[in-house]
N, C-alpha and C positions, 0 to 999 in steps of 0.2 A: 413489462420488465425489459431493461436494456439488454442488447446483445452481450455485453461484457458480463453483466450479472447472471444472465442465462448460462453463459459458458462456465462461470465460476460455480454456479449451482450444480450444473451437470457433472463437473469434475468432482465436486465434493460428494455427490450422490454415488458416483462410481467408486470413489475411495471408501465410502461408507459400506457399499456392497461388498467390496473386496476384503475389508478389514473385519467386518462384524457378523458374518454369517454364523459363526460358532456361538456367539454370545447372545445374539438377538433371537435365535431359534426361529427365524422366518417371520418374526413379527414386523408389522408395518412401522414406518417412521411415525412417531407421535404427531398428532395434528393439533396445532396450537391456534388459538384465536389470534388474528394479526396484531391486535393491540395489546396482547400479553396481559390479560387480567390476572388477579392475584393467584388464582388456582394454578394457572399455567406458569406464572412467575416462580412459584414454589417448585415446580418441576424443573425449571431451568436452574434454579439455585442448587437443587440436589444433584443435577447432572454435572454442574460445574464442580461441586465438592467431590463427587465421585471421580471425575477426571483428575483432579489434583491429588486425591488420596492415592491413586494408582496402586491399589492393593493387589491387583492382578498383573502388575508390571506395565512396562512402557507401551506395549501393543494395545492393551486395553485402554490406557489413557488416551492414545491417539484415536482409537475407535470412538470414544466419547467426544473428543474434540471435533471429529468429523461430523458427528451428529449435531453438536452444538452449532457448528458452522452452517450446516444445512438448515437447521431451524431458524437461525438468525436471518437468513436470506428470504424466509417466508413471511417475515414480520413487516408491518407497515412502519411509518416513521415513529409513531408513539410507542409501538412495541419494541423497536430497536433502541429507542431512548431508555426504556425501562430495562431492557436486557443489559445495556451498558452501565446503567445506574446500579444494578445488582452486582455486576463485575467490579465496579469501582468501590461500592460501599461495603460489600460483604467480604471482599477478598483483597483488601489492602493490608498494610502492615499492622501487626498487633501492637497498639500504642503502649499498652502496659508492659509488655516484654521489652520493647525498645527503651522505654524510660528506665526500667530496672537495669538493663544491660549498660545503658549509658552512664547510670550512676555508679555501677561497679567499675566501669572504665575510668571515670573521673577520680574515683577514690583509690585506684590502684597505684601503689608506689613501688611495685616490683617490676623491674625492667624485663625480666624473663617471662612474666605472666601477661604483660601489657599487649604484645602482639596477638596472643590467642584471644584475649578479650575483645580486641579491636576486630579480629576476624569474625568472631561470633556476632558482633554488632552489625557488621556489614551484611552477614547472612540474614539477620532479622530485618534489615532495611530493604531486602528484596521481597516485594509483596507477592503473595500467591498468584495474583492476577498476571504477573509477568511470566510465570511458569506456563499458564494457560495460553498466553500469546505465543510462547515458544512452541507449544504443541501444535498450534495452527500452522506455524511455519513449516512443519515437517510433512504437511499434506500436499498432494498435487494441487497447484494453483493456490497454495496456502499463502504465499507472499502477496499475490494479487488480492486475496481476501483481506489480508491485514492492511494493505494500502487503502482499499475501499472502506474498511472499518475506520481507519483514521480520518478519511474524508467525512464520514458520518460524525465522528467525534468533534471535528472542527466546527461542524454546523451546529451540533447540539449544545456545545459548551457555552455558546453565546447566551443561552437561557438556563443552562445547567452548569454553573461554574465548578461544581463538585467533580466534574469529569476531567478537569484540567490535569490532575495528577496522573490519571490513566493515559491521557494524551501524551504527557511528558514521558511516561514509561515506554509507550509505543514508539514515540519519536526516537528515543535513544536506542531502542531495539532495531528499528529500521535503519538508523544511522550506521550501525555496525555492518549491515548487509549492503548498503548503497554508497559505500566509500568509492571515491572516483577510481580507485585502483581496480574495482570489480566491473566497471562499466566498459562497454565496447562501443566505439564510434563506427558507424557505417554510413556510406553515402546511399541515398535512396534515389532510384531512377525510374523511368517509365517502365522498365523491365522488372521492377520489384513486384512481389506478389500483390494481386488485386486487393486482398484482405488488408494488407499493410497500407496500400494507397488510400483505401477507404478511411482508414484511421487518420491519415493526414487531413483528409477533408473534414472529418468530424472534429478533430482536435485543434485545427488552426484557430487561434484565438485573437490574432492581431488583424489580419486582412483575410476576411472570409473567402474561401475557395468556392466560386460560384458554380462551377461545372467541371466535368472531366476534361474539357478543352482547356479550361483555366488551369487545372492541375498540370496537364501536359506542358503547357507553356512555362510553368514554374520548374519543370524538370528537363528543359531543353539543354543543349550543350553549353550555353552561356548562362544557365541558371542551375545552381547546385542546392541540394537539400541534404543536410547531415543530421543524424539522430544518435542519441545514446541508448543502448540496450543493456539489460541486465541478464546474466545467464539463466536466472529463474523465470524470466519473462522474455524469451527469445523473439517473440512476435509482437511485442508491445513496446513501441517507442516511449521512452520516459520524457524526453524533451527533444525538440528538433528546431533547427535553424535554417532559414532560407537565405541564399546568397545570390546576388546578381553580379555577373562579370560585365563591366561596362568600359567604354572608351570615353573618358571624361566623366566627371561627377554628374549624376542626374539631379534635376531640380525638384522632382516630386516622386513619391512612391507610385502614383497613378501611371507615370511614364514607364516604370519598371514592370507594371502589371498589364500594360496595354497589349491585348492579343494581336493587334494589327502591326505591332512593332516587329520588324524582320529580325532583330537581334544582330549579334556580331559573331565572328569566329573567336573562340576563346583566346587564341594566340594574339589577337589584336587588343585585348583588354589591358587597360593600365590601372584599373581600380576594381576592388571588390566591395560591394555594399551589402552589409548584413541588414536586411530590411524587415525580418520577422523572426521572433523566437517564441515558442509556445511550450509551456509545461503541460503535459497531457494528464498527469495524475494529481488530483487535488490532495490526495493523501500524502504526497511527497512535498507539500508546501513547506518551505523553510530549509530545504536541502539546496545548497548553493553549488549546483553543477553547471549552470549556464556559462559562467566565465571560462570554464575548462573547455566547453564545446566551442566557444568563440575562438 
């Protein structure tokens, strides 16, 4: 299990413990087979329905969402695919109700009734699955969980096109939280926390960082690195860009990354070269924040 998934799982487990002591009665988290066979799939289906019913209120709904999140992270690829197929297939819009409401709207010739019918149709077009995604957001590390969930969706829908609607719903939900106005730009330096610098090494997707010495060279006074962060993920860069301050344009990127190059004083630079930009979150593919960072 990757460090990020381990952190997300640990956080969900803590949330589950805090939220659910009174309703679980000390029972252990259910153990599911990693590939989610039909018997376990039915348990997931019931848990989803219970979370959405929220008969005991918002707290109980979030308790069940925390449990669903924890269980999802214990599944293998085939189990996660089945989990998402259940969410997409069993908790989409009610087509019969939508058709009936759409027909009523089309036939309405009363201007005073039309807005109410349109509002009712909009509510029917909001699938229950979207409500469950919103419940995940309210949990600690819930936003990161949803980003990773969308990364899974993007992989699976290549062979399971039925997941595209769920992916679209999740994309629109994330888009409301990752508007450029919510993002904070920070400069990363050699004095930044080691855990953050390690992520730069892991996430660099254009020019691989070969060593800590290589990383330090990219953070010298004539080398700048900037990243966007979200308040819900304060220690997780979403996208970062590397900049070289140079005197005269460089003829190759290898020259910019040369560890033996003595560099220059920033004040002597007459050009800035943006030589690398990396999106760190596969689940945020399609969000155009790179141009704002540049």
